[in-house]
PQR file of N, CA, C, O and H, with PARSE charges and radii, in Angstrom:
ATOM      1  N   MET A   1     -30.479 -14.839  44.131 -0.4000 1.5000
ATOM      2  CA  MET A   1     -30.598 -14.122  42.984 -0.0000 2.0000
ATOM      3  C   MET A   1     -31.378 -14.448  42.273  0.5500 1.7000
ATOM      4  O   MET A   1     -31.889 -13.503  41.671 -0.5500 1.4000
ATOM      5  N   GLU A   2     -31.901 -15.781  41.928 -0.4000 1.5000
ATOM      6  CA  GLU A   2     -32.972 -15.952  41.131 -0.0000 2.0000
ATOM      7  C   GLU A   2     -34.449 -15.613  41.790  0.5500 1.7000
ATOM      8  O   GLU A   2     -35.356 -15.692  40.962 -0.5500 1.4000
ATOM      9  H   GLU A   2     -31.486 -16.548  42.417  0.4000 1.0000
ATOM     10  N   LYS A   3     -34.835 -15.268  43.055 -0.4000 1.5000
ATOM     11  CA  LYS A   3     -35.782 -14.607  43.532 -0.0000 2.0000
ATOM     12  C   LYS A   3     -36.193 -13.074  43.106  0.5500 1.7000
ATOM     13  O   LYS A   3     -37.295 -12.525  43.132 -0.5500 1.4000
ATOM     14  H   LYS A   3     -34.098 -15.204  43.727  0.4000 1.0000
ATOM     15  N   LYS A   4     -34.796 -12.544  42.672 -0.4000 1.5000
ATOM     16  CA  LYS A   4     -34.664 -10.974  42.226 -0.0000 2.0000
ATOM     17  C   LYS A   4     -35.047 -11.010  40.862  0.5500 1.7000
ATOM     18  O   LYS A   4     -35.765 -10.119  40.408 -0.5500 1.4000
ATOM     19  H   LYS A   4     -33.901 -12.990  42.651  0.4000 1.0000
ATOM     20  N   LEU A   5     -34.562 -12.139  40.020 -0.4000 1.5000
ATOM     21  CA  LEU A   5     -34.802 -12.141  38.709 -0.0000 2.0000
ATOM     22  C   LEU A   5     -36.148 -12.534  38.214  0.5500 1.7000
ATOM     23  O   LEU A   5     -36.687 -12.221  37.152 -0.5500 1.4000
ATOM     24  H   LEU A   5     -33.979 -12.863  40.389  0.4000 1.0000
ATOM     25  N   SER A   6     -36.673 -13.425  39.369 -0.4000 1.5000
ATOM     26  CA  SER A   6     -38.437 -13.756  38.899 -0.0000 2.0000
ATOM     27  C   SER A   6     -39.099 -12.904  38.398  0.5500 1.7000
ATOM     28  O   SER A   6     -39.473 -13.045  37.234 -0.5500 1.4000
ATOM     29  H   SER A   6     -36.235 -13.679  40.231  0.4000 1.0000
ATOM     30  N   PRO A   7     -39.445 -11.730  39.165 -0.5600 1.5000
ATOM     31  CA  PRO A   7     -40.300 -10.931  38.705  0.2800 2.0000
ATOM     32  C   PRO A   7     -39.924 -10.380  37.186  0.5500 1.7000
ATOM     33  O   PRO A   7     -40.850 -10.277  36.382 -0.5500 1.4000
ATOM     34  N   VAL A   8     -38.771 -10.075  36.841 -0.4000 1.5000
ATOM     35  CA  VAL A   8     -38.351  -9.612  35.713 -0.0000 2.0000
ATOM     36  C   VAL A   8     -38.607 -10.552  34.386  0.5500 1.7000
ATOM     37  O   VAL A   8     -39.015 -10.190  33.282 -0.5500 1.4000
ATOM     38  H   VAL A   8     -38.018 -10.158  37.494  0.4000 1.0000
ATOM     39  N   LEU A   9     -38.231 -11.911  34.847 -0.4000 1.5000
ATOM     40  CA  LEU A   9     -38.529 -12.939  33.859 -0.0000 2.0000
ATOM     41  C   LEU A   9     -39.949 -13.261  33.338  0.5500 1.7000
ATOM     42  O   LEU A   9     -40.302 -13.726  32.255 -0.5500 1.4000
ATOM     43  H   LEU A   9     -37.899 -12.204  35.744  0.4000 1.0000
ATOM     44  N   ASP A  10     -40.902 -12.750  34.786 -0.4000 1.5000
ATOM     45  CA  ASP A  10     -42.271 -12.979  34.630 -0.0000 2.0000
ATOM     46  C   ASP A  10     -43.069 -11.917  33.543  0.5500 1.7000
ATOM     47  O   ASP A  10     -44.151 -11.973  32.958 -0.5500 1.4000
ATOM     48  H   ASP A  10     -40.615 -12.372  35.667  0.4000 1.0000
ATOM     49  N   ALA A  11     -42.047 -11.007  33.586 -0.4000 1.5000
ATOM     50  CA  ALA A  11     -42.802  -9.654  32.963 -0.0000 2.0000
ATOM     51  C   ALA A  11     -42.296  -9.851  31.513  0.5500 1.7000
ATOM     52  O   ALA A  11     -42.712  -9.024  30.701 -0.5500 1.4000
ATOM     53  H   ALA A  11     -41.168 -10.962  34.061  0.4000 1.0000
ATOM     54  N   LEU A  12     -41.511 -10.763  31.086 -0.4000 1.5000
ATOM     55  CA  LEU A  12     -41.239 -10.526  29.596 -0.0000 2.0000
ATOM     56  C   LEU A  12     -42.305 -11.588  28.864  0.5500 1.7000
ATOM     57  O   LEU A  12     -42.724 -12.660  29.301 -0.5500 1.4000
ATOM     58  H   LEU A  12     -41.173 -11.435  31.745  0.4000 1.0000
ATOM     59  N   PRO A  13     -42.588 -10.940  27.644 -0.5600 1.5000
ATOM     60  CA  PRO A  13     -43.753 -11.585  26.842  0.2800 2.0000
ATOM     61  C   PRO A  13     -43.665 -13.004  26.360  0.5500 1.7000
ATOM     62  O   PRO A  13     -44.557 -13.458  25.643 -0.5500 1.4000
ATOM     63  N   GLY A  14     -42.723 -13.659  26.689 -0.4000 1.5000
ATOM     64  CA  GLY A  14     -42.531 -15.065  26.538 -0.0000 2.0000
ATOM     65  C   GLY A  14     -42.112 -15.946  27.499  0.5500 1.7000
ATOM     66  O   GLY A  14     -41.879 -15.532  28.635 -0.5500 1.4000
ATOM     67  H   GLY A  14     -41.998 -13.290  27.271  0.4000 1.0000
ATOM     68  N   MET A  15     -41.924 -17.629  27.081 -0.4000 1.5000
ATOM     69  CA  MET A  15     -41.583 -18.291  27.928 -0.0000 2.0000
ATOM     70  C   MET A  15     -39.862 -18.303  28.150  0.5500 1.7000
ATOM     71  O   MET A  15     -39.048 -18.267  27.228 -0.5500 1.4000
ATOM     72  H   MET A  15     -42.114 -17.966  26.158  0.4000 1.0000
ATOM     73  N   VAL A  16     -39.553 -18.359  29.545 -0.4000 1.5000
ATOM     74  CA  VAL A  16     -38.268 -18.302  29.940 -0.0000 2.0000
ATOM     75  C   VAL A  16     -38.057 -19.774  30.619  0.5500 1.7000
ATOM     76  O   VAL A  16     -38.813 -20.214  31.486 -0.5500 1.4000
ATOM     77  H   VAL A  16     -40.215 -18.388  30.294  0.4000 1.0000
ATOM     78  N   TRP A  17     -36.964 -20.447  30.121 -0.4000 1.5000
ATOM     79  CA  TRP A  17     -36.511 -21.651  30.929 -0.0000 2.0000
ATOM     80  C   TRP A  17     -34.806 -21.735  30.711  0.5500 1.7000
ATOM     81  O   TRP A  17     -34.111 -21.206  29.844 -0.5500 1.4000
ATOM     82  H   TRP A  17     -36.350 -20.090  29.417  0.4000 1.0000
ATOM     83  N   THR A  18     -34.447 -22.576  31.803 -0.4000 1.5000
ATOM     84  CA  THR A  18     -33.118 -22.916  31.945 -0.0000 2.0000
ATOM     85  C   THR A  18     -33.126 -24.611  32.202  0.5500 1.7000
ATOM     86  O   THR A  18     -33.981 -25.284  32.777 -0.5500 1.4000
ATOM     87  H   THR A  18     -35.012 -23.006  32.507  0.4000 1.0000
ATOM     88  N   ALA A  19     -32.325 -24.881  31.798 -0.4000 1.5000
ATOM     89  CA  ALA A  19     -32.074 -26.460  32.000 -0.0000 2.0000
ATOM     90  C   ALA A  19     -30.668 -27.168  32.017  0.5500 1.7000
ATOM     91  O   ALA A  19     -29.861 -26.525  31.346 -0.5500 1.4000
ATOM     92  H   ALA A  19     -31.630 -24.334  31.332  0.4000 1.0000
ATOM     93  N   LEU A  20     -30.359 -27.825  32.346 -0.4000 1.5000
ATOM     94  CA  LEU A  20     -28.848 -28.566  32.550 -0.0000 2.0000
ATOM     95  C   LEU A  20     -28.814 -29.267  31.356  0.5500 1.7000
ATOM     96  O   LEU A  20     -29.732 -29.507  30.572 -0.5500 1.4000
ATOM     97  H   LEU A  20     -31.015 -28.347  32.891  0.4000 1.0000
ATOM     98  N   PRO A  21     -27.214 -29.677  31.301 -0.5600 1.5000
ATOM     99  CA  PRO A  21     -27.189 -30.308  29.836  0.2800 2.0000
ATOM    100  C   PRO A  21     -28.113 -31.720  29.786  0.5500 1.7000
ATOM    101  O   PRO A  21     -28.437 -32.212  28.705 -0.5500 1.4000
ATOM    102  N   ASP A  22     -28.438 -32.217  30.866 -0.4000 1.5000
ATOM    103  CA  ASP A  22     -29.279 -33.658  30.797 -0.0000 2.0000
ATOM    104  C   ASP A  22     -30.725 -33.278  30.709  0.5500 1.7000
ATOM    105  O   ASP A  22     -31.581 -34.126  30.961 -0.5500 1.4000
ATOM    106  H   ASP A  22     -28.175 -31.818  31.744  0.4000 1.0000
ATOM    107  N   GLY A  23     -31.087 -31.923  30.330 -0.4000 1.5000
ATOM    108  CA  GLY A  23     -32.624 -31.721  30.292 -0.0000 2.0000
ATOM    109  C   GLY A  23     -33.372 -31.526  31.444  0.5500 1.7000
ATOM    110  O   GLY A  23     -34.581 -31.311  31.363 -0.5500 1.4000
ATOM    111  H   GLY A  23     -30.391 -31.234  30.125  0.4000 1.0000
ATOM    112  N   TYR A  24     -32.782 -31.578  32.525 -0.4000 1.5000
ATOM    113  CA  TYR A  24     -33.093 -31.094  33.778 -0.0000 2.0000
ATOM    114  C   TYR A  24     -33.532 -29.702  33.884  0.5500 1.7000
ATOM    115  O   TYR A  24     -32.711 -28.798  33.726 -0.5500 1.4000
ATOM    116  H   TYR A  24     -31.799 -31.753  32.590  0.4000 1.0000
ATOM    117  N   ILE A  25     -34.770 -29.454  34.141 -0.4000 1.5000
ATOM    118  CA  ILE A  25     -35.114 -28.114  34.023 -0.0000 2.0000
ATOM    119  C   ILE A  25     -34.848 -27.540  35.470  0.5500 1.7000
ATOM    120  O   ILE A  25     -35.131 -28.185  36.479 -0.5500 1.4000
ATOM    121  H   ILE A  25     -35.437 -30.188  34.270  0.4000 1.0000
ATOM    122  N   ASP A  26     -34.382 -26.502  35.494 -0.4000 1.5000
ATOM    123  CA  ASP A  26     -33.898 -25.839  36.830 -0.0000 2.0000
ATOM    124  C   ASP A  26     -34.543 -24.723  37.283  0.5500 1.7000
ATOM    125  O   ASP A  26     -34.713 -24.495  38.481 -0.5500 1.4000
ATOM    126  H   ASP A  26     -34.152 -25.977  34.674  0.4000 1.0000
ATOM    127  N   PHE A  27     -35.035 -23.779  36.098 -0.4000 1.5000
ATOM    128  CA  PHE A  27     -35.775 -22.678  36.052 -0.0000 2.0000
ATOM    129  C   PHE A  27     -36.813 -22.364  34.788  0.5500 1.7000
ATOM    130  O   PHE A  27     -36.536 -22.451  33.591 -0.5500 1.4000
ATOM    131  H   PHE A  27     -34.896 -23.964  35.125  0.4000 1.0000
ATOM    132  N   LEU A  28     -38.114 -21.966  35.393 -0.4000 1.5000
ATOM    133  CA  LEU A  28     -39.049 -21.492  34.334 -0.0000 2.0000
ATOM    134  C   LEU A  28     -39.819 -20.507  34.868  0.5500 1.7000
ATOM    135  O   LEU A  28     -40.060 -20.596  36.072 -0.5500 1.4000
ATOM    136  H   LEU A  28     -38.339 -21.896  36.365  0.4000 1.0000
ATOM    137  N   ASN A  29     -40.417 -19.265  34.044 -0.4000 1.5000
ATOM    138  CA  ASN A  29     -41.188 -18.318  34.292 -0.0000 2.0000
ATOM    139  C   ASN A  29     -42.791 -18.878  34.344  0.5500 1.7000
ATOM    140  O   ASN A  29     -43.253 -19.972  34.017 -0.5500 1.4000
ATOM    141  H   ASN A  29     -40.221 -19.192  33.066  0.4000 1.0000
ATOM    142  N   GLN A  30     -43.482 -17.589  34.926 -0.4000 1.5000
ATOM    143  CA  GLN A  30     -44.853 -17.867  34.977 -0.0000 2.0000
ATOM    144  C   GLN A  30     -45.703 -18.127  33.649  0.5500 1.7000
ATOM    145  O   GLN A  30     -46.847 -18.574  33.739 -0.5500 1.4000
ATOM    146  H   GLN A  30     -43.107 -16.700  35.192  0.4000 1.0000
ATOM    147  N   HIS A  31     -45.200 -17.875  32.583 -0.4000 1.5000
ATOM    148  CA  HIS A  31     -45.657 -17.668  31.449 -0.0000 2.0000
ATOM    149  C   HIS A  31     -45.559 -19.372  30.665  0.5500 1.7000
ATOM    150  O   HIS A  31     -46.289 -19.894  29.822 -0.5500 1.4000
ATOM    151  H   HIS A  31     -44.272 -17.512  32.509  0.4000 1.0000
ATOM    152  N   TRP A  32     -44.514 -19.808  31.273 -0.4000 1.5000
ATOM    153  CA  TRP A  32     -44.546 -21.496  30.913 -0.0000 2.0000
ATOM    154  C   TRP A  32     -45.712 -22.269  31.763  0.5500 1.7000
ATOM    155  O   TRP A  32     -46.293 -23.254  31.308 -0.5500 1.4000
ATOM    156  H   TRP A  32     -43.922 -19.384  31.958  0.4000 1.0000
ATOM    157  N   CYS A  33     -45.939 -21.804  32.835 -0.4000 1.5000
ATOM    158  CA  CYS A  33     -47.005 -22.321  33.606 -0.0000 2.0000
ATOM    159  C   CYS A  33     -48.643 -22.256  32.973  0.5500 1.7000
ATOM    160  O   CYS A  33     -49.486 -23.149  32.895 -0.5500 1.4000
ATOM    161  H   CYS A  33     -45.466 -21.004  33.205  0.4000 1.0000
ATOM    162  N   GLU A  34     -48.699 -20.736  32.546 -0.4000 1.5000
ATOM    163  CA  GLU A  34     -49.769 -20.640  32.154 -0.0000 2.0000
ATOM    164  C   GLU A  34     -50.144 -21.319  30.538  0.5500 1.7000
ATOM    165  O   GLU A  34     -51.256 -21.760  30.246 -0.5500 1.4000
ATOM    166  H   GLU A  34     -48.014 -20.010  32.609  0.4000 1.0000
ATOM    167  N   TYR A  35     -49.057 -21.286  29.682 -0.4000 1.5000
ATOM    168  CA  TYR A  35     -48.989 -21.879  28.318 -0.0000 2.0000
ATOM    169  C   TYR A  35     -49.580 -23.534  28.758  0.5500 1.7000
ATOM    170  O   TYR A  35     -50.673 -24.019  28.466 -0.5500 1.4000
ATOM    171  H   TYR A  35     -48.154 -20.927  29.919  0.4000 1.0000
ATOM    172  N   THR A  36     -48.623 -24.074  29.427 -0.4000 1.5000
ATOM    173  CA  THR A  36     -48.791 -25.540  29.533 -0.0000 2.0000
ATOM    174  C   THR A  36     -49.854 -26.147  30.560  0.5500 1.7000
ATOM    175  O   THR A  36     -50.232 -27.318  30.539 -0.5500 1.4000
ATOM    176  H   THR A  36     -47.735 -23.680  29.664  0.4000 1.0000
ATOM    177  N   GLY A  37     -50.225 -25.287  31.350 -0.4000 1.5000
ATOM    178  CA  GLY A  37     -51.276 -25.725  32.384 -0.0000 2.0000
ATOM    179  C   GLY A  37     -50.730 -26.570  33.633  0.5500 1.7000
ATOM    180  O   GLY A  37     -51.415 -27.116  34.499 -0.5500 1.4000
ATOM    181  H   GLY A  37     -49.918 -24.335  31.366  0.4000 1.0000
ATOM    182  N   LEU A  38     -49.335 -26.548  33.521 -0.4000 1.5000
ATOM    183  CA  LEU A  38     -48.569 -27.246  34.807 -0.0000 2.0000
ATOM    184  C   LEU A  38     -48.132 -26.411  35.591  0.5500 1.7000
ATOM    185  O   LEU A  38     -47.920 -25.296  35.115 -0.5500 1.4000
ATOM    186  H   LEU A  38     -48.778 -26.105  32.818  0.4000 1.0000
ATOM    187  N   GLY A  39     -47.880 -26.602  36.856 -0.4000 1.5000
ATOM    188  CA  GLY A  39     -47.677 -25.718  37.674 -0.0000 2.0000
ATOM    189  C   GLY A  39     -45.717 -25.940  38.046  0.5500 1.7000
ATOM    190  O   GLY A  39     -45.065 -26.945  37.764 -0.5500 1.4000
ATOM    191  H   GLY A  39     -48.052 -27.508  37.244  0.4000 1.0000
ATOM    192  N   VAL A  40     -45.180 -24.649  38.739 -0.4000 1.5000
ATOM    193  CA  VAL A  40     -43.915 -24.941  38.663 -0.0000 2.0000
ATOM    194  C   VAL A  40     -43.242 -26.319  39.284  0.5500 1.7000
ATOM    195  O   VAL A  40     -42.177 -26.806  38.903 -0.5500 1.4000
ATOM    196  H   VAL A  40     -45.710 -23.833  38.968  0.4000 1.0000
ATOM    197  N   GLY A  41     -44.191 -26.894  40.437 -0.4000 1.5000
ATOM    198  CA  GLY A  41     -43.527 -27.990  40.860 -0.0000 2.0000
ATOM    199  C   GLY A  41     -43.914 -29.326  39.905  0.5500 1.7000
ATOM    200  O   GLY A  41     -43.238 -30.339  40.085 -0.5500 1.4000
ATOM    201  H   GLY A  41     -45.055 -26.499  40.747  0.4000 1.0000
ATOM    202  N   GLU A  42     -44.865 -29.349  39.010 -0.4000 1.5000
ATOM    203  CA  GLU A  42     -44.979 -30.227  38.027 -0.0000 2.0000
ATOM    204  C   GLU A  42     -43.814 -30.346  36.973  0.5500 1.7000
ATOM    205  O   GLU A  42     -43.420 -31.399  36.471 -0.5500 1.4000
ATOM    206  H   GLU A  42     -45.414 -28.526  38.863  0.4000 1.0000
ATOM    207  N   SER A  43     -43.296 -28.978  36.706 -0.4000 1.5000
ATOM    208  CA  SER A  43     -42.402 -28.849  35.504 -0.0000 2.0000
ATOM    209  C   SER A  43     -40.983 -28.993  35.705  0.5500 1.7000
ATOM    210  O   SER A  43     -40.146 -29.325  34.866 -0.5500 1.4000
ATOM    211  H   SER A  43     -43.616 -28.123  37.114  0.4000 1.0000
ATOM    212  N   PHE A  44     -40.800 -28.680  37.012 -0.4000 1.5000
ATOM    213  CA  PHE A  44     -39.170 -28.637  37.106 -0.0000 2.0000
ATOM    214  C   PHE A  44     -38.665 -30.206  36.970  0.5500 1.7000
ATOM    215  O   PHE A  44     -39.406 -31.180  37.098 -0.5500 1.4000
ATOM    216  H   PHE A  44     -41.480 -28.410  37.694  0.4000 1.0000
ATOM    217  N   GLY A  45     -37.289 -30.247  36.693 -0.4000 1.5000
ATOM    218  CA  GLY A  45     -36.831 -31.626  36.629 -0.0000 2.0000
ATOM    219  C   GLY A  45     -37.160 -31.976  35.220  0.5500 1.7000
ATOM    220  O   GLY A  45     -37.003 -31.170  34.304 -0.5500 1.4000
ATOM    221  H   GLY A  45     -36.687 -29.455  36.589  0.4000 1.0000
ATOM    222  N   THR A  46     -37.721 -33.451  35.014 -0.4000 1.5000
ATOM    223  CA  THR A  46     -37.939 -34.171  34.061 -0.0000 2.0000
ATOM    224  C   THR A  46     -39.529 -33.650  33.794  0.5500 1.7000
ATOM    225  O   THR A  46     -39.980 -34.102  32.741 -0.5500 1.4000
ATOM    226  H   THR A  46     -37.849 -34.106  35.759  0.4000 1.0000
ATOM    227  N   GLY A  47     -40.393 -32.851  34.491 -0.4000 1.5000
ATOM    228  CA  GLY A  47     -41.874 -32.701  34.600 -0.0000 2.0000
ATOM    229  C   GLY A  47     -42.217 -32.030  33.121  0.5500 1.7000
ATOM    230  O   GLY A  47     -43.340 -32.095  32.620 -0.5500 1.4000
ATOM    231  H   GLY A  47     -40.027 -32.484  35.347  0.4000 1.0000
ATOM    232  N   TRP A  48     -41.310 -31.506  32.622 -0.4000 1.5000
ATOM    233  CA  TRP A  48     -41.914 -30.819  31.035 -0.0000 2.0000
ATOM    234  C   TRP A  48     -42.273 -31.959  30.121  0.5500 1.7000
ATOM    235  O   TRP A  48     -43.202 -31.887  29.317 -0.5500 1.4000
ATOM    236  H   TRP A  48     -40.398 -31.454  33.029  0.4000 1.0000
ATOM    237  N   GLN A  49     -41.528 -32.981  30.269 -0.4000 1.5000
ATOM    238  CA  GLN A  49     -41.871 -34.099  29.455 -0.0000 2.0000
ATOM    239  C   GLN A  49     -43.463 -34.068  29.053  0.5500 1.7000
ATOM    240  O   GLN A  49     -43.988 -34.174  27.945 -0.5500 1.4000
ATOM    241  H   GLN A  49     -40.773 -33.040  30.922  0.4000 1.0000
ATOM    242  N   THR A  50     -44.014 -33.893  30.298 -0.4000 1.5000
ATOM    243  CA  THR A  50     -45.461 -34.250  30.234 -0.0000 2.0000
ATOM    244  C   THR A  50     -46.329 -32.902  29.296  0.5500 1.7000
ATOM    245  O   THR A  50     -47.531 -33.002  29.051 -0.5500 1.4000
ATOM    246  H   THR A  50     -43.587 -33.807  31.198  0.4000 1.0000
ATOM    247  N   ALA A  51     -45.670 -31.938  28.944 -0.4000 1.5000
ATOM    248  CA  ALA A  51     -46.399 -30.895  28.269 -0.0000 2.0000
ATOM    249  C   ALA A  51     -45.908 -31.094  26.906  0.5500 1.7000
ATOM    250  O   ALA A  51     -46.278 -30.201  26.143 -0.5500 1.4000
ATOM    251  H   ALA A  51     -44.693 -31.856  29.144  0.4000 1.0000
ATOM    252  N   THR A  52     -45.069 -32.147  26.294 -0.4000 1.5000
ATOM    253  CA  THR A  52     -44.402 -32.433  25.136 -0.0000 2.0000
ATOM    254  C   THR A  52     -45.337 -33.454  24.470  0.5500 1.7000
ATOM    255  O   THR A  52     -45.911 -34.372  25.055 -0.5500 1.4000
ATOM    256  H   THR A  52     -44.768 -32.873  26.913  0.4000 1.0000
ATOM    257  N   HIS A  53     -45.408 -33.149  23.106 -0.4000 1.5000
ATOM    258  CA  HIS A  53     -46.520 -34.146  22.231 -0.0000 2.0000
ATOM    259  C   HIS A  53     -45.764 -35.742  22.253  0.5500 1.7000
ATOM    260  O   HIS A  53     -44.581 -35.720  21.912 -0.5500 1.4000
ATOM    261  H   HIS A  53     -44.940 -32.404  22.631  0.4000 1.0000
ATOM    262  N   LEU A  54     -46.203 -36.793  22.536 -0.4000 1.5000
ATOM    263  CA  LEU A  54     -45.727 -38.101  22.640 -0.0000 2.0000
ATOM    264  C   LEU A  54     -45.036 -38.193  21.485  0.5500 1.7000
ATOM    265  O   LEU A  54     -44.039 -38.897  21.649 -0.5500 1.4000
ATOM    266  H   LEU A  54     -47.163 -36.810  22.814  0.4000 1.0000
ATOM    267  N   GLU A  55     -45.152 -37.751  20.309 -0.4000 1.5000
ATOM    268  CA  GLU A  55     -44.520 -38.269  19.008 -0.0000 2.0000
ATOM    269  C   GLU A  55     -43.322 -37.344  18.836  0.5500 1.7000
ATOM    270  O   GLU A  55     -42.418 -37.683  18.073 -0.5500 1.4000
ATOM    271  H   GLU A  55     -45.961 -37.179  20.176  0.4000 1.0000
ATOM    272  N   ASP A  56     -43.262 -36.074  19.574 -0.4000 1.5000
ATOM    273  CA  ASP A  56     -42.023 -35.323  19.268 -0.0000 2.0000
ATOM    274  C   ASP A  56     -40.916 -35.586  20.720  0.5500 1.7000
ATOM    275  O   ASP A  56     -39.795 -35.090  20.614 -0.5500 1.4000
ATOM    276  H   ASP A  56     -43.997 -35.799  20.194  0.4000 1.0000
ATOM    277  N   LEU A  57     -41.202 -36.244  21.843 -0.4000 1.5000
ATOM    278  CA  LEU A  57     -40.394 -36.618  22.734 -0.0000 2.0000
ATOM    279  C   LEU A  57     -39.227 -37.376  22.501  0.5500 1.7000
ATOM    280  O   LEU A  57     -38.105 -36.969  22.801 -0.5500 1.4000
ATOM    281  H   LEU A  57     -42.113 -36.647  21.929  0.4000 1.0000
ATOM    282  N   PRO A  58     -39.477 -38.557  21.930 -0.5600 1.5000
ATOM    283  CA  PRO A  58     -38.292 -39.189  21.422  0.2800 2.0000
ATOM    284  C   PRO A  58     -37.005 -38.225  20.803  0.5500 1.7000
ATOM    285  O   PRO A  58     -35.876 -38.064  21.265 -0.5500 1.4000
ATOM    286  N   ASP A  59     -37.619 -37.673  19.613 -0.4000 1.5000
ATOM    287  CA  ASP A  59     -36.572 -37.081  18.989 -0.0000 2.0000
ATOM    288  C   ASP A  59     -35.750 -35.755  19.928  0.5500 1.7000
ATOM    289  O   ASP A  59     -34.549 -35.505  19.825 -0.5500 1.4000
ATOM    290  H   ASP A  59     -38.537 -37.804  19.237  0.4000 1.0000
ATOM    291  N   LEU A  60     -36.521 -35.171  20.644 -0.4000 1.5000
ATOM    292  CA  LEU A  60     -36.376 -34.218  21.848 -0.0000 2.0000
ATOM    293  C   LEU A  60     -35.142 -34.885  22.569  0.5500 1.7000
ATOM    294  O   LEU A  60     -33.982 -34.592  22.276 -0.5500 1.4000
ATOM    295  H   LEU A  60     -37.497 -35.374  20.728  0.4000 1.0000
ATOM    296  N   LEU A  61     -35.432 -35.664  23.388 -0.4000 1.5000
ATOM    297  CA  LEU A  61     -34.757 -36.702  24.362 -0.0000 2.0000
ATOM    298  C   LEU A  61     -33.391 -37.020  23.475  0.5500 1.7000
ATOM    299  O   LEU A  61     -32.263 -36.870  23.943 -0.5500 1.4000
ATOM    300  H   LEU A  61     -36.373 -35.901  23.626  0.4000 1.0000
ATOM    301  N   GLU A  62     -33.677 -37.515  22.025 -0.4000 1.5000
ATOM    302  CA  GLU A  62     -32.212 -37.843  21.597 -0.0000 2.0000
ATOM    303  C   GLU A  62     -31.312 -36.972  21.166  0.5500 1.7000
ATOM    304  O   GLU A  62     -30.118 -37.267  21.115 -0.5500 1.4000
ATOM    305  H   GLU A  62     -34.594 -37.636  21.644  0.4000 1.0000
ATOM    306  N   ALA A  63     -31.813 -35.717  20.782 -0.4000 1.5000
ATOM    307  CA  ALA A  63     -31.164 -34.548  20.461 -0.0000 2.0000
ATOM    308  C   ALA A  63     -30.037 -34.037  21.482  0.5500 1.7000
ATOM    309  O   ALA A  63     -28.940 -33.534  21.241 -0.5500 1.4000
ATOM    310  H   ALA A  63     -32.783 -35.478  20.824  0.4000 1.0000
ATOM    311  N   GLY A  64     -30.644 -34.319  22.659 -0.4000 1.5000
ATOM    312  CA  GLY A  64     -29.823 -33.862  23.942 -0.0000 2.0000
ATOM    313  C   GLY A  64     -29.411 -32.114  23.811  0.5500 1.7000
ATOM    314  O   GLY A  64     -30.050 -31.175  23.336 -0.5500 1.4000
ATOM    315  H   GLY A  64     -31.536 -34.727  22.854  0.4000 1.0000
ATOM    316  N   ASP A  65     -28.086 -32.186  24.445 -0.4000 1.5000
ATOM    317  CA  ASP A  65     -27.862 -30.675  24.255 -0.0000 2.0000
ATOM    318  C   ASP A  65     -27.073 -30.014  23.307  0.5500 1.7000
ATOM    319  O   ASP A  65     -25.872 -30.240  23.158 -0.5500 1.4000
ATOM    320  H   ASP A  65     -27.567 -32.949  24.831  0.4000 1.0000
ATOM    321  N   PRO A  66     -27.584 -29.373  22.800 -0.5600 1.5000
ATOM    322  CA  PRO A  66     -27.162 -28.612  21.418  0.2800 2.0000
ATOM    323  C   PRO A  66     -25.800 -28.283  21.561  0.5500 1.7000
ATOM    324  O   PRO A  66     -24.973 -28.744  20.774 -0.5500 1.4000
ATOM    325  N   PHE A  67     -25.501 -27.577  22.430 -0.4000 1.5000
ATOM    326  CA  PHE A  67     -24.331 -27.190  22.773 -0.0000 2.0000
ATOM    327  C   PHE A  67     -22.898 -27.994  23.451  0.5500 1.7000
ATOM    328  O   PHE A  67     -21.847 -27.514  23.876 -0.5500 1.4000
ATOM    329  H   PHE A  67     -26.173 -27.202  23.069  0.4000 1.0000
ATOM    330  N   CYS A  68     -23.309 -29.215  23.353 -0.4000 1.5000
ATOM    331  CA  CYS A  68     -22.127 -30.263  23.961 -0.0000 2.0000
ATOM    332  C   CYS A  68     -21.384 -30.640  22.443  0.5500 1.7000
ATOM    333  O   CYS A  68     -20.424 -31.410  22.400 -0.5500 1.4000
ATOM    334  H   CYS A  68     -24.162 -29.605  23.008  0.4000 1.0000
TER
END
């Protein structure tokens, strides 16, 4: 199903991603890669953290899942 939705989500004008409650990224669209300069393989899992400002990262990690 993800392969069918990827072209649709890439056509949206913004960044789209999904993450598990622990912050592990399991999907992102092409706009994320263009914006961050990271490839898909570099961004999955916890790789997204390299695109986050170092001063902002601790607060993001501490905040965790806002839906829990």
